[in-house]
Backbone as ProteinMPNN parsed JSONL, in Angstrom:
{"seq_chain_A": "XXXXXXXXXXXXXXXXXXXXXXXXXXXXXXXXXXXXXXXXXXXXXXXXXXXXXXXXXXXXXXXXXXXXXXXXXXXXXXXXXXXXXXXXXXXXXXXXXXXXXXXXXXXXXXXXXXXXXXXXXXXXXXXXXXXXXXXX", "coords_chain_A": {"N_chain_A": [[72.4, 72.949, 86.128], [72.476, 72.773, 88.856], [72.117, 75.11, 91.862], [73.465, 74.291, 95.436], [71.079, 74.608, 97.778], [70.84, 77.497, 100.151], [71.681, 78.658, 103.829], [69.823, 80.428, 104.688], [68.227, 83.013, 103.048], [70.729, 84.958, 100.842], [72.563, 83.535, 101.547], [76.214, 82.577, 101.427], [79.696, 81.856, 101.36], [82.984, 81.788, 102.269], [86.521, 81.717, 101.902], [87.613, 80.401, 104.742], [90.071, 80.895, 107.598], [93.009, 80.071, 110.08], [95.845, 81.924, 111.115], [97.255, 80.133, 109.081], [100.146, 78.728, 107.288], [100.354, 79.367, 104.711], [98.969, 81.249, 101.672], [97.639, 78.589, 100.207], [97.421, 76.57, 102.261], [95.268, 77.127, 103.984], [93.803, 78.042, 102.161], [93.167, 75.061, 101.155], [92.35, 73.774, 103.637], [90.509, 74.881, 104.264], [87.052, 75.377, 106.312], [84.105, 73.577, 104.4], [81.711, 75.682, 105.101], [77.887, 77.693, 105.317], [78.732, 81.334, 106.033], [77.959, 82.989, 108.684], [74.437, 84.718, 109.794], [74.272, 88.194, 109.189], [76.862, 88.512, 108.402], [78.997, 89.497, 106.041], [80.733, 89.698, 104.215], [84.044, 88.688, 102.721], [86.504, 88.368, 104.607], [90.225, 89.454, 104.593], [93.964, 88.836, 106.113], [97.282, 89.272, 105.017], [99.913, 88.465, 105.863], [103.69, 89.346, 105.239], [107.184, 88.67, 104.924], [109.995, 90.426, 104.896], [110.582, 90.053, 102.087], [108.73, 89.695, 100.806], [107.542, 86.806, 101.349], [105.107, 84.164, 102.405], [104.143, 84.675, 105.324], [102.001, 83.927, 107.621], [98.378, 83.538, 107.127], [95.294, 84.526, 106.836], [91.737, 83.853, 107.141], [87.89, 85.037, 106.735], [84.551, 84.953, 107.167], [83.13, 88.305, 107.287], [81.8, 91.443, 108.724], [80.396, 94.416, 107.927], [81.495, 96.339, 109.299], [84.371, 95.36, 110.035], [85.492, 95.795, 107.806], [85.576, 98.216, 106.391], [87.715, 101.023, 106.355], [89.859, 99.078, 106.661], [91.282, 98.018, 104.893], [94.109, 97.838, 102.206], [97.805, 97.887, 102.459], [100.233, 97.773, 104.988], [103.759, 98.664, 106.679], [104.837, 96.51, 109.103], [105.243, 97.823, 112.82], [108.066, 96.299, 113.224], [109.093, 96.533, 110.745], [110.439, 95.094, 109.316], [108.389, 93.335, 108.123], [105.194, 93.013, 106.126], [101.778, 94.109, 105.981], [99.147, 93.112, 104.297], [95.437, 93.307, 104.002], [92.68, 92.614, 102.657], [88.914, 92.538, 101.417], [85.986, 91.302, 100.432], [83.108, 90.921, 98.138], [80.816, 88.784, 97.824], [80.247, 85.098, 96.524], [82.901, 82.845, 97.898], [84.977, 84.617, 96.921], [87.607, 85.435, 98.028], [89.763, 84.047, 97.156], [92.72, 84.378, 96.697], [95.444, 86.073, 98.038], [96.107, 89.484, 98.98], [98.961, 90.796, 98.484], [100.005, 93.885, 97.48], [99.38, 96.853, 97.019], [97.335, 97.077, 95.526], [96.187, 95.043, 95.315], [95.219, 95.167, 97.911], [92.581, 95.8, 98.552], [89.229, 96.855, 99.027], [86.604, 95.444, 97.593], [83.283, 95.497, 96.346], [79.79, 94.798, 95.185], [78.143, 96.393, 95.572], [77.753, 99.9, 96.491], [79.217, 101.001, 99.335], [78.073, 102.738, 101.617], [79.631, 105.546, 103.612], [79.033, 106.337, 106.439], [75.847, 106.923, 108.434], [74.919, 107.855, 105.476], [72.657, 106.507, 104.273], [71.755, 105.862, 101.431], [71.668, 107.201, 98.077], [70.247, 109.58, 98.247], [72.048, 111.512, 100.203], [72.552, 114.424, 101.029], [75.398, 114.9, 101.851], [76.751, 113.91, 99.653], [76.374, 114.66, 97.014], [77.666, 115.02, 94.142], [78.866, 112.305, 94.011], [76.533, 110.673, 94.263], [74.969, 111.644, 91.997], [76.553, 110.562, 89.597], [76.506, 107.717, 90.465], [73.77, 107.339, 90.008], [73.898, 108.023, 87.31], [75.204, 105.545, 86.23], [74.211, 103.609, 86.913]], "CA_chain_A": [[73.327, 72.62, 87.054], [71.496, 73.228, 90.416], [72.601, 75.757, 92.76], [72.934, 74.304, 96.865], [70.332, 75.595, 98.768], [71.666, 78.399, 101.297], [70.634, 78.202, 104.81], [69.115, 81.483, 104.79], [68.298, 83.726, 101.989], [71.352, 85.86, 101.16], [73.852, 82.791, 102.468], [77.068, 83.204, 100.507], [80.849, 80.991, 101.993], [84.447, 82.535, 102.681], [87.593, 80.345, 102.419], [88.413, 80.743, 106.269], [91.664, 80.034, 107.87], [93.421, 81.188, 110.755], [97.115, 81.967, 111.163], [97.444, 79.368, 107.983], [101.01, 78.952, 107.056], [100.08, 80.153, 103.112], [97.241, 80.945, 101.252], [97.641, 77.332, 99.998], [97.229, 75.777, 103.627], [94.465, 77.899, 104.253], [92.191, 76.89, 101.081], [93.17, 73.558, 100.607], [91.967, 72.936, 104.7], [89.125, 75.422, 104.984], [86.344, 74.013, 105.811], [83.187, 74.377, 103.621], [80.216, 76.16, 105.628], [77.981, 79.046, 105.115], [79.42, 82.3, 106.373], [77.063, 83.376, 109.96], [73.926, 86.094, 109.461], [75.132, 89.434, 110.093], [77.963, 89.075, 107.832], [78.427, 90.716, 104.233], [81.862, 90.026, 103.659], [85.25, 87.613, 102.74], [88.439, 89.449, 105.129], [91.799, 88.064, 104.185], [94.334, 89.297, 106.224], [97.994, 88.663, 104.386], [101.677, 88.574, 106.644], [104.346, 88.438, 104.42], [108.162, 88.82, 105.55], [110.523, 91.53, 104.051], [111.198, 89.528, 100.944], [107.696, 89.103, 100.401], [107.327, 85.774, 101.75], [104.178, 84.602, 103.29], [104.762, 83.89, 107.135], [100.379, 83.909, 107.941], [97.375, 83.869, 106.152], [93.879, 84.477, 107.83], [90.393, 84.382, 106.245], [87.152, 84.647, 107.644], [83.598, 85.906, 107.549], [82.649, 89.686, 108.726], [80.982, 92.447, 108.768], [81.124, 96.144, 107.126], [82.506, 97.443, 110.575], [85.629, 95.038, 110.305], [86.445, 96.406, 106.276], [85.85, 99.649, 106.313], [89.245, 101.307, 106.558], [90.89, 98.601, 107.09], [91.822, 96.958, 103.753], [95.445, 98.694, 102.443], [99.496, 97.245, 103.072], [100.772, 98.643, 105.931], [104.677, 98.257, 107.195], [104.636, 96.665, 110.782], [106.249, 98.761, 113.899], [109.398, 95.899, 113.437], [110.07, 97.27, 109.693], [110.466, 94.016, 108.29], [107.029, 92.358, 107.858], [104.644, 93.667, 105.89], [100.541, 92.876, 106.814], [97.688, 93.254, 103.546], [94.338, 92.99, 103.955], [91.513, 92.994, 102.023], [87.87, 92.261, 101.644], [85.603, 91.169, 99.323], [81.727, 90.858, 98.223], [80.567, 87.463, 96.968], [80.331, 83.466, 97.23], [84.293, 82.573, 97.983], [85.66, 85.45, 96.452], [88.716, 85.359, 98.539], [90.404, 82.759, 96.896], [93.635, 85.141, 96.299], [95.427, 87.332, 98.986], [96.644, 90.573, 98.468], [100.005, 91.287, 98.552], [100.784, 94.717, 97.61], [98.035, 98.006, 97.314], [96.32, 97.165, 94.624], [94.73, 93.883, 95.531], [94.502, 95.097, 99.414], [91.11, 96.482, 98.656], [87.463, 96.261, 99.505], [85.69, 95.319, 96.313], [81.687, 95.353, 96.798], [78.903, 94.494, 94.425], [76.79, 97.37, 96.091], [78.585, 100.677, 96.626], [79.031, 100.978, 100.799], [77.781, 104.034, 101.525], [79.852, 106.214, 104.396], [78.242, 106.09, 108.126], [74.92, 108.396, 108.57], [74.598, 107.984, 104.613], [71.698, 105.271, 103.609], [71.056, 106.479, 100.764], [71.762, 108.603, 97.173], [69.956, 110.879, 98.762], [72.529, 112.33, 101.285], [73.272, 115.894, 101.092], [76.779, 115.083, 101.824], [77.669, 113.138, 98.506], [75.872, 115.336, 95.663], [78.114, 114.528, 92.81], [79.191, 110.815, 93.611], [74.862, 109.952, 94.255], [74.54, 111.994, 90.604], [77.394, 109.863, 89.055], [76.226, 106.556, 90.462], [72.374, 106.961, 89.443], [73.804, 107.909, 86.024], [75.75, 104.831, 86.186], [72.564, 102.472, 86.952]], "C_chain_A": [[72.572, 73.254, 88.316], [72.267, 73.796, 91.372], [72.207, 75.29, 94.441], [72.319, 75.375, 97.026], [70.917, 76.457, 99.849], [70.906, 78.271, 102.657], [70.025, 79.409, 105.38], [69.128, 82.578, 103.787], [69.569, 84.959, 101.667], [72.604, 85.201, 101.008], [74.571, 82.974, 101.042], [78.537, 81.854, 101.566], [82.119, 81.873, 101.716], [85.263, 81.549, 102.537], [87.708, 81.06, 103.977], [89.154, 80.034, 106.83], [91.528, 80.995, 109.403], [94.762, 81.2, 111.565], [97.602, 80.912, 109.898], [98.748, 79.619, 107.877], [101.307, 79.715, 105.282], [99.048, 80.069, 102.434], [96.542, 79.046, 100.615], [97.324, 76.357, 100.973], [95.766, 76.38, 104.083], [93.046, 77.742, 102.954], [91.878, 76.003, 101.046], [92.319, 72.953, 102.147], [91.023, 73.932, 105.371], [87.621, 74.977, 104.767], [84.996, 75.037, 105.169], [81.817, 74.418, 103.862], [79.894, 76.869, 104.921], [78.635, 79.969, 105.891], [78.017, 82.839, 107.888], [75.64, 84.687, 109.074], [74.692, 86.879, 109.742], [76.437, 89.606, 108.837], [77.842, 89.334, 106.242], [79.465, 90.039, 103.351], [83.128, 88.985, 103.475], [86.466, 88.99, 103.771], [89.223, 88.117, 104.606], [92.939, 89.066, 104.631], [95.991, 88.424, 105.911], [99.057, 89.456, 105.401], [102.747, 88.416, 106.24], [105.544, 89.211, 104.869], [108.701, 89.41, 104.273], [110.708, 91.145, 102.666], [109.893, 89.254, 100.198], [106.863, 87.868, 100.648], [106.102, 85.566, 102.893], [104.586, 83.896, 104.786], [103.035, 83.859, 107.096], [99.398, 84.259, 107.408], [95.736, 83.489, 107.215], [92.895, 84.925, 107.086], [89.232, 84.249, 107.052], [85.618, 85.619, 107.162], [83.263, 87.476, 107.821], [81.731, 90.378, 108.228], [80.979, 93.87, 108.132], [81.991, 96.858, 107.578], [83.817, 97.069, 110.568], [86.08, 95.09, 108.557], [86.469, 97.177, 106.162], [87.14, 100.625, 107.136], [90.223, 100.756, 107.445], [91.871, 97.525, 106.04], [93.313, 98.132, 103.424], [96.435, 97.875, 102.741], [99.804, 98.085, 103.955], [102.467, 98.112, 106.26], [104.568, 97.919, 108.888], [105.004, 97.796, 111.525], [108.056, 97.844, 113.406], [110.202, 96.309, 112.035], [110.4, 95.799, 109.019], [109.021, 93.17, 107.918], [106.048, 93.595, 107.391], [102.975, 93.133, 105.899], [99.527, 93.958, 105.184], [96.813, 93.16, 103.927], [93.325, 93.75, 103.173], [89.734, 92.252, 102.399], [86.69, 92.418, 100.361], [83.822, 91.061, 99.454], [81.015, 89.517, 97.342], [81.234, 86.152, 97.306], [82.245, 83.05, 96.989], [85.137, 83.496, 96.791], [87.138, 85.692, 97.116], [89.765, 84.171, 98.585], [92.157, 83.385, 96.894], [94.114, 85.562, 97.689], [96.25, 88.123, 98.621], [98.157, 90.328, 99.249], [100.766, 92.53, 97.916], [98.942, 95.739, 97.695], [97.133, 97.659, 96.375], [96.003, 95.581, 94.434], [94.414, 94.206, 97.203], [93.376, 95.831, 98.699], [89.784, 96.098, 98.664], [86.725, 96.56, 98.247], [84.365, 94.19, 96.856], [80.964, 94.965, 95.469], [77.924, 95.684, 94.591], [77.741, 98.26, 96.985], [78.376, 100.864, 98.972], [79.209, 102.467, 101.082], [78.563, 104.792, 103.024], [78.833, 106.176, 105.411], [77.188, 107.339, 107.968], [74.484, 108.389, 107.155], [73.845, 106.807, 103.606], [71.381, 105.141, 102.339], [71.823, 107.037, 99.504], [71.452, 109.544, 97.181], [70.548, 111.915, 99.623], [73.051, 113.2, 100.596], [75.159, 115.604, 101.088], [77.695, 114.172, 100.714], [77.248, 113.585, 97.1], [76.457, 114.496, 94.547], [78.571, 112.756, 93.076], [77.407, 110.466, 93.768], [74.54, 110.525, 92.303], [75.822, 110.941, 89.549], [77.018, 108.669, 89.534], [74.687, 106.232, 89.626], [72.796, 106.988, 87.703], [74.022, 106.56, 85.516], [74.728, 103.321, 86.243], [71.355, 103.004, 86.208]], "O_chain_A": [[72.204, 74.428, 88.348], [73.163, 73.089, 91.834], [71.124, 75.627, 94.92], [72.565, 76.543, 96.729], [71.672, 75.791, 100.557], [69.742, 77.871, 102.708], [69.716, 79.391, 106.572], [70.224, 83.13, 103.69], [69.373, 85.998, 102.297], [73.596, 85.763, 100.545], [74.066, 83.309, 99.97], [78.073, 81.08, 102.403], [82.051, 82.69, 100.798], [84.922, 80.448, 102.969], [87.889, 82.268, 104.126], [89.15, 78.805, 106.773], [90.772, 81.879, 109.807], [94.824, 80.549, 112.608], [98.825, 81.042, 109.842], [99.009, 80.746, 108.298], [102.261, 80.388, 104.891], [98.258, 79.125, 102.441], [95.41, 78.563, 100.646], [96.94, 75.262, 100.563], [95.197, 75.53, 104.769], [91.852, 77.446, 102.99], [90.701, 75.658, 100.936], [91.703, 71.891, 102.055], [90.74, 73.955, 106.569], [87.064, 74.496, 103.78], [84.769, 76.245, 105.227], [80.929, 73.744, 103.339], [80.595, 77.194, 103.963], [79.342, 79.365, 106.698], [76.923, 82.957, 107.335], [75.87, 85.332, 108.05], [75.706, 86.656, 110.402], [76.846, 90.706, 108.466], [76.859, 89.352, 105.501], [79.314, 89.806, 102.152], [83.127, 88.257, 104.467], [86.936, 90.09, 103.482], [89.123, 86.911, 104.376], [93.122, 90.05, 103.915], [96.149, 87.278, 106.332], [99.062, 90.658, 105.666], [103.254, 87.366, 106.635], [105.307, 90.362, 105.235], [108.323, 89.218, 103.117], [111.05, 92.091, 101.956], [109.903, 88.671, 99.114], [105.694, 87.798, 100.27], [105.941, 86.275, 103.887], [105.178, 82.862, 105.095], [102.821, 83.669, 105.898], [99.369, 85.45, 107.096], [95.361, 82.571, 107.944], [92.897, 85.99, 106.468], [89.293, 83.494, 108.022], [85.678, 86.813, 106.868], [83.147, 87.661, 109.032], [80.923, 89.996, 107.382], [82.127, 94.242, 107.89], [82.837, 97.606, 107.088], [84.647, 97.903, 110.93], [87.007, 94.38, 108.168], [87.544, 97.522, 105.671], [87.287, 100.773, 108.35], [90.964, 101.198, 108.323], [92.734, 96.678, 106.274], [93.569, 99.06, 104.191], [96.047, 96.912, 103.402], [99.636, 99.276, 103.689], [102.529, 96.899, 106.062], [104.303, 98.755, 109.751], [105.105, 98.844, 110.887], [109.071, 98.527, 113.268], [111.425, 96.428, 111.961], [110.621, 95.879, 107.81], [109.161, 92.173, 107.21], [105.987, 94.713, 107.902], [102.773, 91.92, 105.837], [99.363, 95.178, 105.151], [97.128, 92.542, 104.944], [93.137, 94.959, 103.038], [89.455, 91.615, 103.415], [86.563, 93.362, 99.582], [83.252, 91.1, 100.544], [80.81, 89.599, 96.131], [82.242, 85.952, 97.984], [82.706, 83.019, 95.848], [85.826, 82.979, 95.912], [87.856, 86.33, 96.346], [90.345, 83.593, 99.504], [92.912, 82.46, 97.191], [93.28, 85.45, 98.588], [97.199, 87.73, 97.943], [98.349, 89.793, 100.341], [101.983, 92.43, 97.76], [97.859, 95.426, 98.188], [95.987, 98.072, 96.552], [95.599, 95.098, 93.377], [93.498, 93.602, 97.762], [93.883, 96.818, 98.166], [89.372, 95.002, 98.284], [86.314, 97.67, 97.91], [84.282, 93.063, 97.343], [81.758, 94.801, 94.543], [77.008, 95.881, 93.793], [78.39, 97.803, 97.926], [77.313, 100.788, 99.588], [80.181, 103.187, 100.853], [77.774, 104.491, 103.919], [77.682, 105.944, 105.041], [77.492, 108.447, 107.525], [73.405, 108.982, 107.142], [74.275, 106.351, 102.546], [70.639, 104.196, 102.07], [72.907, 107.47, 99.893], [71.906, 110.471, 96.51], [69.966, 112.97, 99.874], [73.864, 113.002, 99.693], [75.949, 116.152, 100.32], [78.874, 113.832, 100.814], [77.68, 113.0, 96.107], [75.912, 113.494, 94.084], [78.526, 112.043, 92.074], [77.188, 109.621, 92.901], [73.956, 109.784, 91.512], [75.338, 110.819, 88.424], [77.3, 108.008, 88.535], [74.452, 105.277, 88.887], [72.245, 106.238, 86.898], [73.339, 106.172, 84.568], [74.758, 102.283, 85.581], [70.307, 102.358, 86.19]]}, "name": "protein", "num_of_chains": 1, "seq": "XXXXXXXXXXXXXXXXXXXXXXXXXXXXXXXXXXXXXXXXXXXXXXXXXXXXXXXXXXXXXXXXXXXXXXXXXXXXXXXXXXXXXXXXXXXXXXXXXXXXXXXXXXXXXXXXXXXXXXXXXXXXXXXXXXXXXXXX"}
């Protein structure tokens, strides 16, 4: 089985849609195109009513800045709707939608370091660096 060629090294795809009615409609009609350069993750925003039924699904290709601090679930100001956001790294990794705090996470293949820490030699995170080094 041959893997199709990508437009550039590390190219990948995400399901993409804007304000689809539900996850089925989003995935069914998502265009089959590669994410642009500068994107690294697949982003999913799921808006639900008070009973947990889908009201809106948005999926897109994003850069790391759009995921850090954005994932999780929150009750909106009207207190009748919940928004859950997840990000993932990998080809077409955003098939499901987040429905709760367990699903609304930022999952990566390679750890994302806090700003200013570009490697595991950071003085800010010595214990984390030691643990990650031991695992690798």
